[in-house]
C-alpha positions, 0 to 999 in steps of 0.5 A, a space after each residue: 479511508 481506502 482511498 488515501 491509503 492506495 493513492 499514498 501507497 501506489 505514489 510511494 512505489 512510484 506507480 502511475 494509476 496505469 501501472 496499478 491498473 495493468 497490475 490489477 487488470 482494471 482500468 485506469 479510471 477505475 483506480 482513479 475512482 477508488 483514489 478519489 472515493 467515489 467508489 470503493 474496490 470489491 473484496 477481491 481487489 482489497 485482497 489484490 492491493 494488499 498483495 501488490 502493496 505488501 500491506 494487510 487488507 486490515 490496514 487498507 480498510 483502516 482497521 489496523 493502524 500499523 502496516 507490516 514491512 517485509 524485511 525478507 532477503 534482508 541481512 540482519 544489518 539492514 533489517 537493524 537499519 530499517 528499524 533505526 530509520 523507523 525509529 528516527 522518523 517516530 521521534 520527529 
């Protein structure tokens, strides 16, 4: 459900609802309504949320089960470390 993903991604980035609202040009109560499942973001805001969180809109909408992680700017060693962390988490 998009509500759960928006809240999870926002909190993972250490953002408040007000922070996210400012980035998107909406009200904090609008973000709260999305996270509570009272309303759903319009297509425009789904695309904007995907950009803010660096995930696909399909992931936000629950169409795709996997999220991508951008490794742009990381060294090969850092990329390998990220892969190792993900592998360890999957093993638990």
